[in-house]
C-alpha positions as a printed Julia matrix, in Angstrom:
206×3 Matrix{Float64}:
 110.7   152.04  107.11
 107.17  153.46  106.78
 103.96  152.3   108.48
 102.82  150.37  105.39
 106.18  148.6   105.17
 105.98  147.72  108.87
 102.48  146.29  108.42
 103.51  144.28  105.34
 106.54  142.91  107.15
 104.4   141.89  110.13
 101.84  140.15  107.93
 104.52  138.25  106.08
 106.29  137.17  109.26
 103.07  135.87  110.83
 101.78  134.13  107.7
 101.51  130.39  108.3
 102.85  128.26  105.49
 100.85  125.43  103.98
 102.39  122.48  105.81
 101.71  119.17  104.1
 102.43  116.04  106.1
 103.41  112.91  104.17
 101.94  110.07  106.21
 101.55  106.34  105.79
 102.65  102.99  107.2
 106.31  101.97  107.42
 107.91  101.05  104.08
 105.11  102.42  101.92
 107.56  104.72  100.12
 107.03  108.06  101.89
 110.68  109.09  101.94
 111.22  107.87   98.38
 108.3   110.06   97.28
 109.51  113.1    99.23
 113.01  112.7    97.81
 111.58  112.56   94.26
 109.58  115.73   94.9
 112.61  117.58   96.26
 114.85  116.38   93.43
 112.3   117.51   90.83
 112.11  120.9    92.54
 115.88  121.3    92.75
 116.0   120.82   96.52
 118.3   118.66   98.63
 116.82  115.26   99.43
 115.15  114.64  102.77
 116.1   111.28  104.29
 117.37  107.84  103.34
 114.83  105.27  102.18
 115.27  101.78  103.58
 113.58   98.38  103.53
 113.98   98.33  107.32
 110.76   99.45  109.08
 110.61  102.82  110.87
 113.86  104.08  109.35
 112.38  107.59  109.52
 111.8   108.21  113.22
 111.51  112.0   113.36
 109.55  114.47  111.24
 111.75  116.02  108.54
 110.44  119.33  107.15
 111.61  121.07  103.99
 110.25  124.59  103.67
 109.12  126.6   100.65
 108.95  123.84   98.05
 107.43  125.03   94.76
 105.15  122.37   93.24
 104.18  122.97   89.61
 100.96  121.49   88.22
  98.82  121.92   85.15
  96.74  124.68   86.76
  99.59  126.62   88.33
 102.14  126.45   91.11
 101.79  126.23   94.87
 104.41  126.63   97.58
 104.33  124.23  100.51
 106.36  123.05  103.43
 106.58  119.27  102.98
 107.06  117.14  106.09
 108.3   113.56  105.77
 106.69  111.78  108.72
 107.72  108.63  110.58
 105.71  105.58  109.61
 102.47  105.48  111.57
 101.44  101.97  112.57
  99.16  100.64  115.29
 101.93   98.55  116.9
 105.71   98.53  116.96
 107.21   95.05  117.17
 110.84   94.56  118.19
 110.85   91.3   116.24
 110.48   93.24  112.99
 113.81   94.95  113.66
 115.52   91.71  114.64
 114.26   90.18  111.39
 116.26   92.86  109.58
 119.5    91.9   111.3
 119.52   94.11  114.39
 120.61   92.68  117.73
 118.17   92.55  120.62
 119.38   95.7   122.38
 119.42   97.75  119.18
 116.0    96.41  118.17
 114.58   97.44  121.56
 116.04  100.93  121.23
 114.74  101.31  117.68
 111.28  100.22  118.8
 111.28  102.93  121.47
 112.4   105.51  118.92
 109.74  104.36  116.46
 107.03  104.67  119.12
 108.25  108.18  119.93
 108.24  108.99  116.2
 104.6   107.94  115.87
 103.66  110.2   118.78
 105.57  113.06  117.14
 103.78  112.51  113.82
 100.39  112.65  115.53
 101.4   115.78  117.45
 102.29  117.47  114.15
  98.88  116.48  112.85
  97.12  118.05  115.83
  99.14  121.26  115.9
 100.78  122.15  112.6
  99.67  120.17  109.56
  97.23  121.82  107.13
  96.97  118.97  104.61
  97.86  115.3   104.3
  99.4   113.19  101.57
  98.84  109.55  102.56
 101.18  107.1   100.85
  99.95  103.52  100.64
 101.68  100.41   99.3
  99.42   99.34   96.43
 100.71   95.76   96.69
  99.26   95.31  100.2
  95.77   95.36  101.72
  94.94   99.09  101.98
  92.63   98.66  104.96
  95.43   97.17  107.05
  97.78  100.07  106.33
  95.82  102.97  107.77
  96.01  104.02  111.4
  92.41  104.64  112.48
  93.46  107.23  115.07
  95.23  109.23  112.39
  92.26  109.07  110.02
  89.97  110.15  112.86
  92.17  113.15  113.57
  92.28  114.08  109.88
  88.49  113.89  109.63
  88.03  115.84  112.87
  90.25  118.65  111.59
  88.6   118.47  108.14
  92.04  118.46  106.51
  92.36  118.05  102.73
  93.75  114.61  101.86
  95.42  113.11   98.8
  96.14  109.37   98.67
  99.04  108.03   96.62
  98.77  104.35   95.67
 102.49  103.72   95.46
 104.67  100.91   94.04
 102.76  100.59   90.76
 106.02   99.36   89.23
 105.4    96.02   90.97
 103.18   93.47   89.18
 101.09   92.76   92.28
 100.04   96.4    92.69
  96.25   96.82   92.75
  95.25  100.47   92.54
  91.53   99.69   92.19
  91.6    97.95   95.56
  92.88  101.18   97.11
  90.17  103.21   95.38
  87.47  100.79   96.55
  88.77  100.97  100.12
  88.76  104.8   100.18
  86.08  105.94   97.71
  85.71  109.42   99.25
  89.38  110.34   98.68
  91.29  111.25   95.56
  93.64  108.33   94.79
  96.59  108.79   92.42
  98.62  105.74   91.27
 102.38  106.38   91.32
 105.74  104.69   91.46
 107.86  106.98   93.61
 110.86  104.75   92.95
 110.66  105.12   89.17
 109.01  108.55   89.09
 105.94  107.22   87.27
 102.87  109.49   87.13
 104.38  112.07   89.48
 103.27  114.85   87.11
  99.68  113.84   87.86
 100.46  113.73   91.59
 101.93  117.25   91.43
  98.85  118.53   89.6
  96.64  117.02   92.31
  98.81  118.59   95.02
  98.31  122.02   93.45
  94.55  121.44   93.1
  94.16  120.01   96.62
  96.46  122.23   98.67
  97.01  125.31   96.54
């Protein structure tokens, strides 16, 4: 191998991928969205979506995902993050049928998952997709520590107002709450408006 080949190989091996973290509160539809993205791109799905809070408790990265938009294609590593909330309540797990011991263990795991998600944000993430439940108050769904870290790092952000398939969804309320961010209405469950979301991903992170 020649000197030029060696240099090219070194540059390629040290190139940092665009790592996009999919953040949001528990049960906003993060994993459902990531699974739709991966299915559309011909990749294996990431995790299992659940109505139970904090079902995703560790970061799950899929590398080299090609996202096609109207203006081109971008390749990203997409990281499905644990739900980031300000508190973790054991009672929420018990309300979903878990016994006391299991609920306590799950609460510990969820707390650890939140710490892991914030560590990724500090060390590895180069852009954020924030998934919000458009049927709920948007201001009560955002972890202020996370937003502070995003602003401090000046990371590009795209907000998805999810669950537009539900009649109580209010996308305008999300836009009014976060007027400085690009907000895209989607239904990750039904795949509605994901083409627009993909175009925004290319424009924002490409």
